[in-house]
Structure formats: structure tokens, C-alpha cells
C-alpha positions as CSV (number, residue, x, y, z in Angstrom):
1,X,8.1,52.2,34.1
2,X,10.6,53.1,31.2
3,X,11.5,50.4,28.7
4,X,15.2,48.5,29.7
5,X,17.8,49.9,27.3
6,X,19.4,47.4,24.8
7,X,23.1,46.6,25.0
8,X,25.2,47.6,22.9
9,X,27.1,44.5,22.3
10,X,24.3,42.4,21.9
11,X,24.2,40.7,18.3
12,X,21.0,41.3,16.0
13,X,18.7,38.9,15.6
14,X,16.3,37.9,12.7
15,X,12.9,37.3,12.8
16,X,13.2,34.5,15.1
17,X,13.6,35.5,18.7
18,X,17.5,34.1,19.7
19,X,18.6,33.6,15.9
20,X,21.7,35.3,14.6
21,X,21.4,36.9,10.9
22,X,23.9,34.6,9.6
23,X,21.7,31.6,10.8
24,X,18.8,32.9,9.0
25,X,20.6,33.7,5.8
26,X,21.7,30.4,5.7
27,X,18.1,29.0,6.3
28,X,16.5,31.3,3.2
29,X,19.1,30.0,1.1
30,X,18.2,26.4,2.0
31,X,14.7,27.4,1.4
32,X,15.4,28.9,-2.2
33,X,17.3,26.2,-3.4
34,X,15.1,23.4,-2.2
35,X,12.1,25.4,-3.9
36,X,14.5,25.5,-7.4
37,X,15.3,22.0,-7.0
38,X,11.5,20.9,-6.8
39,X,10.3,23.6,-9.3
40,X,13.2,22.4,-12.1
41,X,12.2,18.6,-11.3
42,X,8.4,19.2,-12.3
43,X,8.4,21.2,-15.2
44,X,10.8,19.4,-17.5
45,X,8.0,16.3,-16.5
46,X,5.2,18.4,-17.8
47,X,7.1,19.6,-21.1
48,X,7.8,16.0,-21.6
49,X,4.3,14.9,-21.6
50,X,3.2,17.9,-23.5
51,X,6.0,17.5,-26.3
52,X,5.9,13.9,-26.8
53,X,2.5,12.4,-27.4
54,X,2.1,8.3,-27.5
55,X,-1.0,8.1,-29.9
56,X,0.2,4.9,-31.5
57,X,-0.5,1.5,-30.3
58,X,3.4,0.8,-30.1
59,X,5.3,2.7,-27.6
60,X,7.7,5.2,-28.9
61,X,10.7,6.2,-26.3
62,X,10.8,10.1,-25.9
63,X,14.1,11.6,-27.7
64,X,17.3,12.1,-26.1
65,X,17.6,15.4,-26.0
66,X,14.6,15.8,-24.0
67,X,15.3,13.4,-21.7
68,X,18.4,15.6,-20.9
69,X,16.5,18.4,-20.3
70,X,14.3,17.0,-18.1
71,X,16.7,15.1,-16.0
72,X,18.9,18.6,-16.1
73,X,18.0,19.3,-12.1
74,X,19.7,16.1,-11.3
75,X,22.4,16.6,-13.2
76,X,23.4,19.8,-11.7
77,X,22.9,19.0,-8.0
78,X,23.4,15.1,-7.9
79,X,26.5,13.1,-9.1
80,X,25.8,9.9,-10.7
81,X,28.3,7.2,-9.6
82,X,27.7,4.2,-11.8
83,X,29.3,0.4,-11.0
84,X,28.9,-2.9,-13.2
85,X,26.7,-1.0,-15.9
86,X,29.4,-2.5,-18.3
87,X,28.7,-5.8,-17.5
88,X,25.1,-5.6,-18.3
89,X,24.8,-7.0,-22.1
90,X,21.6,-5.8,-24.1
91,X,21.4,-8.3,-26.4
92,X,18.5,-10.0,-25.1
93,X,15.5,-8.4,-23.0
94,X,15.9,-7.5,-19.6
95,X,13.8,-6.7,-16.4
96,X,15.4,-4.3,-14.2
97,X,14.4,-5.2,-10.7
98,X,15.8,-3.0,-8.0
99,X,14.8,-1.1,-4.2
100,X,12.7,2.1,-4.5
101,X,13.8,5.1,-3.1
102,X,11.6,7.6,-1.1
103,X,9.2,9.1,-3.3
104,X,10.9,7.4,-6.1
105,X,12.9,10.7,-7.0
106,X,15.7,8.7,-8.6
107,X,13.4,6.7,-11.2
108,X,13.9,9.1,-14.0
109,X,17.3,9.6,-13.5
110,X,18.0,5.6,-13.8
111,X,15.8,5.9,-16.6
112,X,17.8,8.4,-18.4
113,X,21.1,6.7,-17.4
114,X,20.1,3.4,-19.3
115,X,18.6,5.3,-22.0
116,X,22.0,7.3,-22.5
117,X,24.8,4.6,-22.0
118,X,22.8,1.7,-23.3
119,X,20.1,2.9,-25.8
120,X,17.3,1.5,-24.1
121,X,14.3,2.6,-22.4
122,X,12.7,1.2,-19.1
123,X,9.3,1.0,-19.5
124,X,8.2,0.7,-15.5
125,X,5.4,-1.7,-14.2
126,X,3.1,0.3,-12.2
127,X,0.0,-0.3,-9.6
128,X,-3.3,-0.1,-12.0
129,X,-4.7,2.4,-9.6
130,X,-2.2,5.0,-11.4
131,X,-4.1,4.8,-14.6
132,X,-7.1,5.8,-13.0
133,X,-6.2,9.5,-11.9
134,X,-6.8,11.6,-15.3
135,X,-3.9,13.8,-15.5
136,X,-1.2,11.2,-14.2
137,X,-2.4,8.6,-16.5
138,X,-1.4,10.3,-19.6
139,X,1.9,11.1,-18.2
140,X,2.2,7.5,-17.5
141,X,1.3,6.5,-20.8
142,X,3.7,9.0,-22.2
143,X,6.8,7.2,-20.2
144,X,5.7,3.8,-21.4
145,X,4.5,2.7,-17.8
146,X,2.5,-0.5,-18.0
147,X,-0.2,-1.7,-15.6
148,X,1.1,-4.0,-12.9
149,X,-1.3,-7.3,-13.7
150,X,0.1,-10.2,-15.1
151,X,-2.1,-10.5,-18.2
152,X,-1.1,-7.0,-19.2
153,X,2.6,-7.1,-18.7
154,X,3.0,-10.7,-20.4
155,X,0.9,-9.8,-23.7
156,X,3.2,-6.0,-23.7
157,X,6.4,-8.7,-23.4
158,X,5.3,-10.8,-26.4
159,X,4.2,-8.1,-28.4
160,X,7.2,-5.8,-28.0
161,X,10.7,-6.8,-26.7
162,X,11.1,-3.9,-24.6
163,X,13.1,-3.6,-21.4
164,X,11.1,-3.3,-18.0
165,X,11.8,-1.7,-14.6
166,X,9.6,-3.5,-11.6
167,X,10.3,-2.0,-8.2
168,X,8.7,-5.6,-5.9
169,X,8.3,-2.9,-3.1
170,X,5.9,-0.9,-4.7
171,X,4.6,2.1,-2.9
172,X,5.4,0.8,0.7
173,X,9.1,1.6,-0.3
174,X,7.9,4.9,-1.7
175,X,6.4,6.0,1.0
176,X,8.5,4.7,4.4
177,X,7.8,5.9,7.4
178,X,9.6,8.0,9.6
179,X,11.1,4.8,12.0
180,X,12.0,2.6,8.6
181,X,15.7,2.1,8.0
182,X,16.8,3.9,4.7
183,X,16.9,1.5,1.7
184,X,15.0,-1.2,3.4
185,X,13.1,-3.9,1.3
186,X,9.4,-4.7,1.7
187,X,8.6,-7.2,-0.7
188,X,5.4,-9.0,0.2
189,X,4.2,-10.8,-3.1
190,X,6.2,-13.9,-4.1
191,X,7.8,-12.8,-7.3
192,X,5.3,-11.9,-10.3
193,X,8.8,-10.8,-11.8
194,X,10.1,-14.7,-11.9
195,X,6.9,-15.7,-13.6
196,X,6.9,-12.9,-16.3
197,X,10.8,-13.7,-17.1
198,X,10.3,-17.4,-17.3
199,X,7.2,-17.3,-19.3
200,X,8.3,-14.5,-22.0
201,X,12.4,-15.4,-22.1
202,X,13.6,-12.3,-20.2
203,X,16.9,-12.2,-17.9
204,X,16.9,-10.0,-14.7
205,X,19.2,-7.6,-13.7
206,X,19.2,-6.8,-10.1
207,X,20.4,-3.1,-9.2
208,X,20.2,-1.1,-6.0
209,X,20.1,3.0,-5.8
210,X,21.6,4.7,-2.8
211,X,21.9,8.7,-2.0
212,X,18.3,9.6,-2.6
213,X,17.0,8.8,0.9
214,X,20.0,10.8,2.7
215,X,19.3,13.8,0.4
216,X,15.5,13.7,2.0
217,X,14.6,14.1,5.8
218,X,11.3,13.1,7.0
219,X,9.2,15.2,9.3
220,X,6.2,13.6,10.5
221,X,4.3,10.6,9.4
222,X,0.8,11.5,8.4
223,X,-1.9,9.0,8.7
224,X,-4.1,8.1,5.7
225,X,-5.6,5.1,6.8
226,X,-9.3,6.7,6.6
227,X,-8.4,7.5,3.0
228,X,-7.1,4.4,2.1
229,X,-10.6,2.7,3.2
230,X,-12.4,5.8,1.7
231,X,-11.1,5.0,-1.7
232,X,-10.6,1.2,-1.3
233,X,-7.1,1.2,-1.2
234,X,-6.5,-0.6,1.8
235,X,-3.9,-3.1,0.3
236,X,-2.3,-0.4,-1.7
237,X,-1.6,2.4,0.2
238,X,0.3,2.1,3.7
239,X,-1.2,3.5,6.6
240,X,0.8,6.6,6.7
241,X,2.6,9.2,4.0
242,X,5.8,10.9,5.3
243,X,5.8,14.4,4.9
244,X,9.6,15.5,4.1
245,X,11.5,18.4,5.1
246,X,11.8,21.4,2.3
247,X,15.4,21.5,3.3
248,X,17.1,19.1,0.5
249,X,20.6,18.1,0.7
250,X,21.5,17.3,-2.8
251,X,24.4,15.0,-3.2
252,X,25.4,12.0,-5.1
253,X,23.4,9.2,-6.1
254,X,24.9,5.5,-6.3
255,X,23.7,2.9,-8.9
256,X,24.9,-0.5,-8.8
257,X,23.9,-3.0,-10.8
258,X,24.3,-6.9,-11.2
259,X,24.8,-9.2,-13.5
260,X,22.2,-10.5,-15.3
261,X,20.1,-13.6,-14.0
262,X,18.9,-16.2,-16.8
263,X,15.5,-17.7,-15.4
264,X,14.7,-21.3,-16.3
265,X,11.8,-21.1,-19.0
266,X,8.8,-23.1,-18.7
267,X,7.1,-24.5,-21.9
268,X,3.1,-23.8,-23.0
269,X,3.1,-27.6,-23.9
270,X,3.2,-29.1,-20.7
271,X,0.1,-30.0,-18.3
272,X,-1.4,-26.9,-17.0
273,X,-1.0,-28.1,-13.3
274,X,2.7,-29.0,-13.7
275,X,3.3,-25.6,-15.4
276,X,1.7,-23.6,-12.8
277,X,3.8,-25.6,-9.9
278,X,7.0,-24.8,-11.9
279,X,6.0,-21.4,-12.1
280,X,5.6,-21.1,-8.4
281,X,8.7,-22.8,-7.7
282,X,10.8,-20.5,-10.2
283,X,9.1,-17.3,-9.1
284,X,10.1,-17.9,-5.0
285,X,13.7,-19.2,-6.0
286,X,14.2,-16.1,-8.5
287,X,12.9,-13.6,-5.8
288,X,15.2,-15.0,-3.0
289,X,18.2,-14.8,-5.1
290,X,17.3,-11.4,-6.6
291,X,16.5,-9.9,-3.1
292,X,19.8,-11.0,-1.6
293,X,21.6,-9.7,-4.6
294,X,20.0,-6.3,-4.2
295,X,20.8,-6.3,-0.4
296,X,24.5,-7.2,-1.1
297,X,24.4,-4.3,-3.4
298,X,22.7,-1.9,-1.7
299,X,25.5,-2.5,1.2
300,X,28.3,-1.9,-1.1
301,X,26.6,1.2,-2.4
302,X,26.2,2.5,1.4
303,X,29.8,1.4,2.3
304,X,30.8,3.8,-1.0
305,X,28.7,6.4,0.0
306,X,30.5,6.7,3.3
307,X,34.0,6.6,2.0
308,X,33.4,9.3,-0.3
309,X,33.9,12.9,1.3
310,X,33.0,14.9,-1.9
311,X,29.7,13.4,-2.5
312,X,27.7,16.4,-0.9
313,X,26.9,19.1,-3.6
314,X,28.7,21.9,-4.1
315,X,31.7,19.7,-3.2
316,X,31.6,17.0,-6.2
317,X,31.8,20.0,-8.7
318,X,35.0,20.8,-7.5
319,X,35.8,16.8,-7.9
320,X,34.8,17.3,-11.6
321,X,36.7,20.2,-12.2
322,X,39.7,18.9,-10.8
323,X,39.2,15.6,-13.0
324,X,39.3,18.1,-16.0
325,X,42.3,17.0,-18.1
326,X,43.3,20.6,-18.4
327,X,42.9,21.0,-14.5
328,X,45.5,18.1,-14.2
329,X,47.7,19.4,-16.7
330,X,48.0,22.8,-14.7
331,X,48.4,21.1,-11.6
332,X,51.2,18.8,-13.0
333,X,49.4,15.5,-12.7
């Protein structure tokens, strides 16, 4: 039999059956933007690790111009909305405690933000397992990461009064599953950062980050329970790892900072048992207060995000251009 003739008015379709050409065009544009965003985010970190080795005993933060180069993709695709940073005084050592976004994509942006605005570089406290990976360990040392044990952190805090960044949720928050609500907290330990702050004279600054998890969407959850048992990391890795869609939706990041919280000190000349009981009580109290403050900051950040109609890229670029003094002069503002 002869093949049926195609109708003249039938629209052209792309490679996938029934998909119009304009739709396929925008799908390819999204894929290209996602690939460019991922490459631009990975390459500067590698350059940062090569050009700024830390061979001395004391940590030295990388130069500011190199940090600006490293976060350029985020600065181009993600606008930064900052609240409460002016109330954070840097006259005393600080521990920044907050929520960890999906895959921690905004961690480097937060470090650059405080380095540029306040002149402080945050040394992130990570799980000791990270330092067992050869290549990743070198990058962590360049960025000033510290092994997440009480003895190591206390030793570094006493030697160098640097500011630290702690995510109590750890990888559990960074590897959220598809069923977990966005910007949820998963704190399992009983406030080790409270013990560190009380023993070493630090203040705690709660903060919240909103926007990164709306930029990424989870396709499926890959089961890795067998892998965590094989590596002996059952208590460290979650039973699933999220597989993120390559279609990234760049938008605004909302950082909210609370006021620094004073932690009552515990003196070393007290009885060991009494000192341990005081540290346990301070740790639980500080954890509850910090967690409550972070949840309030997350709610305020989500409300601000919902009211912001210009949060999507490239819409926020028009807002930046309209806020320029020359543009306001032309428009008669």
C-alpha cells in the first residue's frame, strides 16, 4: 500500500514525536545554560586550588580577586539578597550556623559574601571522612576546611581565632530526598557547636539561605545503602542520593543573618564532672535557640522570595539596570 501523504498544514516536529520545533529549541537552550553553569562553577574551584596552595602551618585565605573569579557564575546567574549582615560585628570570633542547601551549592557564595563585605573568611567544619579522599582533601585544605572532631576544632580555635562555618545537618541536609520538604533541618547531634563556643569564647551567628533548592529539582532518589555499608559509612551517608535534573532555573539567593548570640563560658578550673554537665546543658540550650532562630529566618526568607517577582534570571538583571542612577535619571525618578 502507498504511504499516507502528510497534510500540508501539519506543524513541523522535532526529534521527539509530537514536540513542536519552538519547544525543542527552548529545551536545547536550557540544556546549554545548565551545562555552562555547571562548567563555570567547577573550573574556578580547580583554579583556586592550583593557584593558592597552603603549605604553611597557619591558614591564609585566598586573595579576594581570585574569589571573585570563582563565584562569577553565581554572581552572573544568581542575584544576592542580604538581610541582617550589618548587625553582625566582627570584633570577636564567630561561629556561623545555618541550613545546608541541596548539594551545598551556595556555600562558596556565602564565604565570598562575608569575605567581601566583612573581611572574614569562614573555615568550614566538615566530616573527617572528606579528608580521606586524595584530590578532594587538597581542595578542602586550600579553602581552610577543618576536620569535624571536637579535639581538632578546639585546637584550631585556640591557635587561630578564625571564624568558622558549621552545618549541623551535614550531608543529610545536602542530600535531601525527593520527599523531604525544602529548607528542612535534620539535626541529629546534640549541639557540638555549643560546646565549642562555650569552651573557646566564640559567639554564634544563626543564618538562613533560601533560593538554591528552588533552583534545582530532584528527579529520582538513587539507593546507596549497599555503598555506605561497603565503605563503612552507614552513620554518615544517607540511604539515598538525589539525582538532580540538568534543567537549572537560576534565581535569586536570599541570605538572612541573625544577631550574634552570646554563649556562657565554662571555666577549666572547675571539677571535670561539673564542667561536663554544664557543657551538656549549654550545648542543648544553644542548639534549641539556634535552631529556632534559623527556622524563623528561613520562613522570613521564603516569604520574601514569594513576594519577589523579579527573582528569576534574567528578570533580575532588568531590576539591577533600572536601579542604576543613570537609568533613574533617564526615567525621571
